[in-house]
VOBA-23314 format. One record per atom (N, C-alpha, C): residue in one letter; x, y, z. Coordinates in pm, whole numbers, plus 50000, padded with zeros to 5 digits. Each point is the difference from the previous one (the first is absolute). Layout:
VOBA-23314
AXYZ;...
//
This chain:
VOBA-23314
M500814988049999;M499195012249993;M500895012450010;R501234999150066;R500735011350006;R500665004649870;R499974989849913;R500605002149862;R499105007849908;I498675002250035;I499155007349907;I500315013850005;S500125006649879;S500445013849985;S498765009150036;L500345012950004;L498885009850018;L498924999349884;T500534997849876;T499074998849889;T499084988350024;G500644988450050;G499184987250009;G498885002650113;W500425007150107;W499035002550110;W498915008949951;I500395010449909;I498925008549947;I498974991749914;F500534991549925;F499124990749919;F499114991650085;V500624995450113;V499184992550094;V498925009050048;G500295012350034;G498995008650058;G498905003849886;M500435001049874;M499005002049891;M499094987649992;A500514988750000;A499184987449995;A499024998950113;A500545002350124;A499194999150113;A498895010250001;G500405012349964;G498925010349993;G498864997349890;A500474995249896;A499024996549895;A499064988850041;A500554990150070;A499214987950049;A499005005850104;I500445008650085;I499085004350111;I498955008549942;G500345008549894;G499005007549930;G498894992549932;F500414989549946;F498974990549929;F499174992250102;A500674995150099;A499404990450090;A499295006650121;A500455011550049;A499435006950107;A499965014349982;P499195005649919;P500075014549972;P499735009250120;G499164995250097;G499885007750124;G501255001650070;L500714988450020;L501335000550072;L500995008649918;A499934998749870;A500965007149920;A499975014250016;L498725005550013;L499865014450015;L500555005250127;K500124990950106;K500535003250125;K501525001449993;L500654995749890;L501425001049984;L500435012149941;E499095008749975;E500455012949928;E500965007650078;P499934999950138;P501105007550078;P501384995449966;L500224987149969;L501334996649967;L500535006749881;A499105001149892;A500475007349883;A500255015050028;N499135005550078;N500105014550032;N501225002250077;I500294992050098;I501255001750083;I501284999749910;F500024989949916;F501154999149915;F500195012149908;L498905004549938;L500085012349918;L500395011650081;R499455001850126;R500435011650078;R501534999050036;L500504987650029;L501464999550025;L500785003549879;I499504996549880;I500755002949877;I499935014749976;K498885006650023;K499905014449971;K501005007450104;S500314995250107;S500875005650095;S501455000349949;I500284991349910;I501324999349941;I500255009649885;V499025002649918;V500175005749867;V500745013450012;A499475009550074;A500515013550008;A501365000950048;P500394995050119;P501425000550038;P500924992749915;L499604988749936;L500954992149923;L500295007749872;I498955006049929;I500305007549877;I500835011850031;F499695007950108;F500795011550034;F501454996350025;A500234990050078;A501394997450038;A500824993949882;T499464991749914;T500674994149891;T500335009449898;L498995009949975;L500215010149894;L501045009850041;V499895005350126;V500885009750052;V501414995350004;Y500234988250052;Y501184993750007;Y500644996749859;G499124995849906;G500494996049869;G500515012649920;I499245011450022;I500465011349926;I501095007150066;A499855001950131;A501135008150072;A501214991550003;G499944986650008;G501214992050007;G500715000049874;S499294999449883;S500675000649872;S500575014249958;G499225010750047;G500455013249974;G499865004449862;D499374992049913;D499845002649860;D498655003749962;I499765013049993;I498525005149975;I499644997949845;K501025000949911;K499804998049860;K499654985949970;A500554990150083;A499704986749970;A498494996650028;M499525006250115;M498574997950039;M499065006049892;G500435011449942;G499155005349891;G500054990949884;R501064994149961;R500094990449891;R499204987450029;I500044995750121;I499234988450039;I498565003149992;G499565012150034;G498545003350002;G499535000549863;L500785005349903;L499605001649860;L499884986049947;K501014991250018;K499874986649951;K498784992850049;A499665001750125;A498884993950067;A498675004149937;I499855012849984;I498795006049930;I499794993549858;I501034999149923;I499984994849866;I499614985550004;Y500604992650092;Y499574985550019;Y498634998250045;F499635008850098;F498614998550049;F498975001249886;E500165010949928;E499075003549889;E499904988949891;I501084994949968;I499994988749904;I499324988650042;L500234994950120;L499424988350057;L498575001550026;T499575011650050;T498565001850027;T499185001449880;T500605005849895;T499355001849868;T499734986649944;I500974991050007;I499854985749950;I498924993450076;A499985002050124;A499034993150089;A498605004549964;L499745012849978;L498785004849959;L499484994049868;F500924999349904;F499604994749867;F499734984550007;L500714993950084;L499834985650017;L498684997550068;G499645007550096;G498624999250059;G498865001849904;L500185010449915;L499085003549900;L499914988949900;A501054994549954;A499944987549908;A499294989350064;A500264996350124;A499374988550057;A498485001550016;V499555011550041;V498515001450020;V499385000549863;N500605004949896;N499355000249863;N500004986149936;I500984992150036;I500114986649939;I498994991150070;V500114999650142;V499224989450068;V498525005550032;K499805013150002;K498675005450024;K499414994150122;P500505001550120;P499504993350118;P498655006750051;G499715013149959;G498845005950049;G498814996649918;V500164993949884;V498794996449921;V499284988650050;G498685001450036;G499304988050053;G499964999650148;V500655008350075;V499885000250135;V498685004250052;R499334993050084;R498685003250043;R499935011950094;Q499185009249979;Q500005011950083;Q499554997150153;S499504987550019;S499644996150142;S501194999150090;A501214999249931;A501245000150080;A500345013750054;V499365010549948;V500295014450041;V499665002250139;R500855005150081;R499835003950136;R499785015150015;A499525004550109;A499765013950013;A501305008149989;A500035010349923;A501195008249979;A500135009550120;P501205004550012;P500315011150103;P499075011849967;S499585006850108;S499055011849978;S500705010449921;A501285003250026;A500685011149942;A501414996149963;P500304996549872;P501284995949957;P501025010950017;A501154996950045;A501075009050015;A500355005549862;P500325013649988;P500315006549871;P501334994849948;T500215000149880;T501264995549935;T500975011750028;P501204996650057;P501005010750025;P500485006049876;S500115012850001;S500565007049878;S501545000450009;L500605001949877;L501465000549998;L500565011450086;T499435011850002;T500495010550070;T499794998050157;G498874993950033;G499774996450139;G500994989350051;M500354991049908;M500944989050040;M501365006850028;L500465008849902;L501305005850017;L500065009150126;E498935007250024;E500015008050121;E500004991250127;H499364988849996;H499964991050118;H501304993550027;T500855000149890;T501294992950018;T500965007250106;F499775012350014;F500915007750088;F499445002450134;P500654995250110;P499465001250138;P499945014050060;A498895002550064;A499955012350075;A500624998150138;S500044987450048;S500574996450122;S500464985049995;I501284998450015;I500524986350001;I499444991750110;I499725005250111;I499414992950118;I498584994549951;D499215009449941;D498724995449950;D500034989549885;A501045001649914;A500134990149898;A500404986350054;M500905000050096;M500414987250062;M498754994350080;A499235008050067;A498884994550078;A498974993549903;R499945006449883;R498964993749909;R500564990449888;N501364997950016;N500754990949914;N499805004549853;E500115012349972;E500035005349864;E501464997549938;V500074988649933;V501334995049963;V500675010449905;L499345005349902;L500575008749900;L500485013450069;Q499245004550098;Q500385012550072;Q501214997250084;I500144988350064;I501174996750078;I501194998749913;V499854994449881;V501114999149903;V500485013449955;V499145008949976;V500425013849952;V500705006650110;F499494999950128;F500705006350102;F501374994150037;S500004986749989;S501284992450026;S501045003349898;L499555001749867;L500995002749893;L500645014650023;L499055009650044;L500535013250021;L500975000550124;F499444992450101;F500795000250128;F501364993449975;G499984989349933;G501264993249971;G500955008249913;A499425007049901;A500785008949924;A500675010950070;A499255005150099;A500465011050085;A501244994250090;C499824988450048;C501054993750085;C501244997749912;A499814995749872;A501164998249920;A500785012349961;T499165010649984;T500615013249967;T500825006250116;I499474997750122;I500695006150120;I501314991950026;G499974987649978;G501124991750013;G500374995850140;E501175003150056;E500424994850127;E499055004550119;K499475011549992;K499145005750108;K498684990850012;A499644993049890;A498794991850006;A500344985250037;R501354997050035;R500294985850024;R499154994150115;P499845007050106;P499194994150112;P498494995949947;V499455008349919;V498714997249952;V500124987849899;T501014999549919;T500154988049907;T500284987050076;Q500835000650109;Q500154988350079;Q498774995950077;F499225009850039;F498674996050058;F499084993449902;A500025005049880;A499094993349893;A500564986449974;A501314998049999;A500534986949975;A499604990650108;S500075004050128;S499664991650105;S498524996750013;L499245010749969;L498434997949996;L499584989449896;S500715001149881;S499694990449891;S500244985850043;E501164998250065;E500384986050042;E498994996250111;I499595008550093;I499084996150102;I498664997049940;M499535007749901;M498654997649932;M499974987149927;F501204995349939;F500124987549936;F499844989050097;R500635001450117;R499844989750108;R498594999850054;Y499425012250022;Y498565000850037;Y499074992649903;T500265001749868;T499304993649901;T500054984850014;R501124994950031;R500204985250014;R499144994850116;Y499925008350110;Y499134996150111;Y498604999149961;V499555011149926;V498575001149954;V499674988049908;M500944996349918;M499744988549908;M499714986750069;Y500334999250121;Y499724987350071;Y498524999350020;F499305010849994;F498524999950018;F499324998949860;A500765000149897;A499354999949862;A499194987549981;P500314988150033;P499044989249968;P498715000750063;A500035005150133;A498645002050070;A499215010449927;G500715011349964;G499285011249934;G499474995249856;V500674993149938;V499654995149870;V498814990950009;A500044990950104;A498874990150019;A498775008350025;G500065010650081;G498795008350045;G499485006249872;A500965006049910;A499515007249891;A499374990849901;M500514987549976;M499364990849906;M498754994950050;A499784997450123;A498794994650060;A498915010549987;V500265012350029;V498995010849981;V499615001649862;T500934999449912;T499675001749853;T499094988949955;I500434988250028;I499144988549948;I498595000950071;A499985002750132;A498704999750069;A499025011449950;R500525010249966;R499175011549954;R499504998549851;N500724993549924;N499694999449852;N499204987749963;G500314988450070;G499354987949970;G500274995849858;T499074991149950;T500334993349867;T499045004849891;D498735004550040;D499035003549902;D500415010449898;V500515011050050;V500425010649920;V501264995549917;L500854992750065;L501244995149922;L499574992549879;L498944990950007;L499604992149888;L499415009649897;Q499265009650050;Q499425009549894;Q500935007949929;L501115004650071;L501025009049936;L501284992249986;G499974986349987;G501224992549983;G500775004149872;K499325003849890;K500645003649885;K500905011650012;L499465010550082;L500805011850026;L501264996650081;V499774991450100;V501204997050090;V501004991849920;L499624991049915;L500984992749918;L500675009249900;T499285008649936;T500555009149906;T501125008650058;T499655005650122;T500985009050078;T501224991950036;Y499794988650061;Y501144991950038;Y500844996249877;G499424995849893;G500664996749881;G500815011349943;A499365012249998;A500715011749940;A501205003950097;E499774998850128;E501115003150096;E501124990549980;L499674987149988;L501014990349979;L500845002349868;L499145003249900;L500625001949861;L500945012750013;F499665009750074;F500875011550016;F501324996850067;V499884990750100;V501234995850065;V500844991949913;V499454990649925;V500744991149908;V500555007049876;A499125007849946;A500325006449870;A500635013650003;V499995006850113;V500545013550013;V501145000050109;L499594996250124;L501015001750114;L501164990149977;L499694987349962;L501084989849990;L500955004849881;P499485003149881;P500985003749894;P500765012850037;T499355009450079;T500725011450054;T501164996350087;A499814990550086;A501054994450086;A501114994049919;L499634992649900;L501014993049919;L500815009649915;L499315009849943;L500685010249920;L500985007850076;T499645003650122;T500845008450083;T501014992150083;R500044986849980;R500864990150067;R499925000850148;V498674999650047;V499684998450147;V499884985150019;P500744994150093;P499924985450014;P498654995350055;V499254993049916;V498564997750030;V499784991250122;R500804990450016;R499834991050117;R500265007550134;R501075006650002;R500275007850130;R498895011050018;F499555005749888;F498945010550017;F498744993650055;F499664989049949;F498804992650053;F500144997050153;Q501254995050037;Q500204997850144;Q499895011950085;A500445011949942;A499985011750074;A498585006450019;T499104996949894;T498695007249994;T498794989950040;R500314986950029;R498944990850020;R499175003450129;E500675003450111;E499385003750116;E499165012949995;P500655011649953;P499095011449980;P498844998549901;F500214990749904;F498904996149906;F498834993450065;V500394990450085;V498924992550060;V499295008450107;I500755008550075;I499315009350105;I499095009349918;A500455005149892;A499155009349922;A498764993249946;F500164987649947;F498854992949950;F499004996250112;S500434996250117;S499074994550097;S499385012050078;T500675011850012;T499435011550069;T499345010249913;A500274998549866;A499565009649904;A500445014850036;S501185001550046;S500545012850039;S501445000449955;S500365009149901;S501375001749968;S500875005050120;E499305008850082;E500655005150117;E500584990050097;S499274988650012;S500384990250088;S501294992849956;A500234999549875;A501204993449938;A501185009449990;L499845013450016;L500985009649979;L501344997750088;P499824999650130;P501184998950085;P500844987249962;L499404988749981;L500774987449963;L500565001649862;A499295005849911;A500485002449862;A501315009150003;L499945009850079;L501145008750009;L501284992250047;E499804993050106;E501114991650061;E500504990449904;N499054991949934;N500464988849922;N500695005249871;M499535010849938;M500575005049883;M501395006250029;E500265005550121;E501315004150031;E500964988450023;K499454988550056;K500804988250009;K500344993649864;F499035002049913;F500194995549861;F501165006649929;G500295012750039;G501135006649947;G499715013649944;V498795004450009;V499595013149957;V500505010350104;P500825009849963;P500445010350097;P498885006550076;R500285003450123;R499025005950086;R499375012449947;R500835008549944;R499365012549950;R499094998149877;I500234989049931;I499074997349887;I498754993150049;V500084989950086;V498804992450031;V499125008750097;A500685008350078;A499195009950091;A499275009949918;F500375003249884;F499325009949918;F499024994349910;V500404988549929;V499164994049889;V498854993550063;L500184991750094;L498854993150062;L498865008350046;P500205009250093;P498955009050044;P499415008349881;A500835005549914;A499455007549895;A499184992149900;G500434986849993;G499134990949916;G498644998050049;Y499765001950128;Y498704998050060;Y498985009949950;S500465011249941;S499105009649939;S500175000849849;F501064995449943;F500255002149861;F500194987049925;N500114988650062;N500324987849929;N499094988150045;L498705002750012;L499094989150044;L499524992549884;D500874991149950;D499754992549878;D498664991350011;G499884992650107;G498794992150017;G498755008550009;S500095010750065;S498695008350014;S499735007449866;T500905004949935;T499785006049866;T499314990449902;L500604988050002;L499434988949918;L498624997650030;Y499724998950125;Y498624997250052;Y499055010649961;L500525013150013;L499015011949976;L499554999249852;S500924997949906;S499554999549862;S499014988849977;L500354988750057;L499124988249981;L498685002050063;A499995005250123;A498745001650081;A499115010549938;S500555010549944;S499155011149942;S499184995549884;V500724992649911;V499224994449883;V499024988850045;F500404992850099;F499154988950053;F498715006750046;V500075011850080;V498815005950045;V499075005349880;A500585005049896;A499325003749882;A499304988149940;Q500644988249987;Q499424987849948;Q498774995750083;T500105000650139;T498914995150081;T498845009949985;A500225012649984;A498955010149985;A499525000749861;G500504993249910;G499574999549858;G500295013449925;I501155006050041;I500395012149938;I501224998349907;P499785001349867;P501144997549907;P500935011150004;L501294996849999;L501035010349993;L500884998249876;T500135011249928;T500944999249880;T501494998750044;F500684996149908;F501494999850028;F500545012850044;G499575010849930;G500395012850047;G499625003550140;Q498844997250039;Q499525002250140;Q500794992750101;Q500384987049963;Q500814991450089;Q501375006750020;L500545005049879;L501285005550016;L499995013250084;L498915007749987;L499985012050086;L499804995750147;M499254989350027;M499824995850135;M501354994350052;L500814994549910;L501344995550036;L500945011050046;L499915010749927;L500755011950030;L499635006050138;T498675000150021;T499485004550130;T500554991250114;L499874987349978;L500414990850108;L501545000450010;M500745003449897;M501505000950005;M500375011850104;L499225010049998;L500255011850092;L499444996650129;T498744996450022;T499434998450127;T500544988050084;S500464989549923;S500564989050081;S501245003950065;K500655010949974;K501235004450073;K499575004050144;G498755002150026;G499685003750135;G499564988850083;V500044988149947;V499484988050077;V500864996950117;A499474999850115;A500804997150126;A500284985450009;G501064996350086;G500324986150019;G499194993750109;V498695001649994;V499074994850101;V498884991749928;P499424991350072;P498914992149935;P498845008249947;R499584994749886;R498735006649929;R500165014549949;A501235004849998;A500165013349945;A499725001149856;S500314989649921;S499734998949859;S498505002049970;F499214994850081;F498555000649976;F499545014850001;V500555007550089;V499665013550003;V500365007649873;I501194996649947;I500405006349877;I499134995449888;L499554987650001;L499164994249892;L498645007949995;T499365000950124;T498685006950000;T500085013849951;G501105007150039;G500255013749950;G500195000949850;A500704990249938;A500225000149856;A498704997349917;I499344990150043;I498804996149925;I498915011150012;A499925006150119;A499045011450004;A500485012149907;A501215001949982;A500435010349907;A499644997149857;F499834987549967;F499654995449861;F498504997549988;G499165003750095;G498684999549989;G499334985050029;M500794991650056;M499454987150033;M499524999650142;P498924993050021;P499354999450135;P500974993850104;V500205006850111;V500834996050108;V499454986550051;E498624998950007;E499344987950049;E500584986949926;A500395002149872;A500444988049934;A501324995850056;A500845008150047;A501374996350058;A499644991850126;S498965001250068;S499814993250132;S499914985049969;I499804995149880;I500054986349969;I501294993250041;I501125008349998;I501314995350021;I500254998150152;L499175006950083;L500305000350143;L500064985150056;G499214991349941;G499864986150054;G501354993549996;V500765002649893;V501284992949981;V501225009250008;D499795012350039;D501115009949997;D501134995750094;A499714992950105;A501054995550095;A500834990949928;L499504990849930;L500894990449926;L500755006449889;L499315010149927;L500765007149903;L501185008650054;D499685005950113;D500975008350072;D501254992250040;M499834987250036;M501174991250033;M500884998249884;A499434997849879;A500784998249887;A500785012249955;R499315011649991;R500615012349946;R501035005250102;T499704997850131;T501035005950097;T501204992050000;S499974986949985;S501214991950006;S500865003249872;V499315001949887;V500755003749874;V500555014250014;N499375009150077;N500525013150023;N501424998550078;V500034991850094;V501194997950094;V501124993449912;L499594990549921;L501034994149917;L500635009849893;G499035007949946;G500515009149895;G500875010950061;N499725004050124;N500845010650065;N501294994550038;C499994988150047;C501304993050035;C501004998949876;L499384996049883;L500754998649880;L500375014049947;A499275010150024;A500445013649960;A501225004150075;A500124997150136;A501155002850068;A501184993149956;A499874986649965;A501104991749946;A500505006149863;V498995003749918;V500365004449869;V500685013650006;I499535007950075;I500655014350012;I501444997950059;G500154990250093;G501344996650051;G500854994949885;R499554992149906;R500814995149894;R500385012549912;W499085008849980;W500285011549910;W501045009050066;E500114999450125;E501045007050075;E501314993250011;G500114988249932;G501314992550003;G500104989850102;V498984997350083;V500024989250102;V500044986349934;R500854991250044;R499944986249952;R499544990550112;Y499034991549956;Y499364991150106;Y500634986149979;P500584993250096;P500524986749980;P498754990449985;D500234988949932;D498914990649969;D499664991950126;V500914999550096;V499754993350130;V500245009750113;E499504995350119;E500165009150122;E501545000750023;P500535010950047;P501455002150040;P500404988650098;E499214996650095;E500404989450102;E500194986749921;T499044997449918;T500074986749924;T501214999749907;A500365011549934;A501205000649917;A501234998050084;A500035005550124;A501164999150085;A500244985850048;S498894993250030;S500014986750045;S500494990949887;A499505002749879;A500414991749888;A501425001649976;A500625012550020;A501415002449966;A500864992850097;S499584999850126;S500814993950103;S499824984149994;
//
């Protein structure tokens, strides 16, 4: 039993939670505090970890121009990958047509007032914090990143006078990585609670009714991983086996909790162990949570056309492209928390004159869809950090350094 890895225990938790959700829904709902406690512990990690790793990464390197170069490369990479994801989702929903023939009896009551779609100017304004304390309290990842970048740049510019602050950031990052390890011991229980509640609340009736949508989404997400992410890793010479080993635990945590935020601390630690320099992984991963949500953008293009199909509203190719452009902008404001993509979806379809009530048909299976798109988000962001590292000249060994040293001896 002691030989079972954390990933193994997480899978055990997932299986146990699913079994309890199917067999004893009443008991399963009582396990929700386990999931909530785990997510609260994870949220306590995010702000100090991002601040410490970014400040130390920038101030420790002392190279402001390098960070600007990394930022430009990251933005280019993010836009290319998310655009591919949007078009892949659009192709999948037009080929499979999962919304055609879905009975409207599956529609559930829609939210009374859908949240408005965030505008580009509003999103840009929201990026800059009015108070870093408030941003950390609300876990506004992008605001924390912006503040940490400017703070780290100021430390690098001052030089020797900022050494105490730089050393504090270095110590804080190491402490938070150890703190993350302690929190991860609770992950199997938290994952079991999350899975049990998800299964208990959704049941099987709606799943059978909307099974075509679920299969289409999972198939499109899998195709994106195999046909886009895998070739990207091979072309940039990122060792695939080691990358899989580094990302499997964050991937499973994101899948089971449907929260990118829950996987962020472990992803930061594992990608740094993988070989990505701290200044790169501390910038690319948090920034990717707002600008590189591959799984969510793929889902948004697929789900928006699916809603039109269920409502019997034909969309021309030009209208779909215009919707794609809208989603390309609004998806940048998607937060790394469960069900955020649904808010963006309702705002987008309302902007194109489709009834918001038609989107409520997805609510019955949105938890399952969220698990798929969130895990792909995490995988895509981890690969983005590795690829940017390669573009910066980092070389990743095909095996773990410890393994290579043991083989040499």
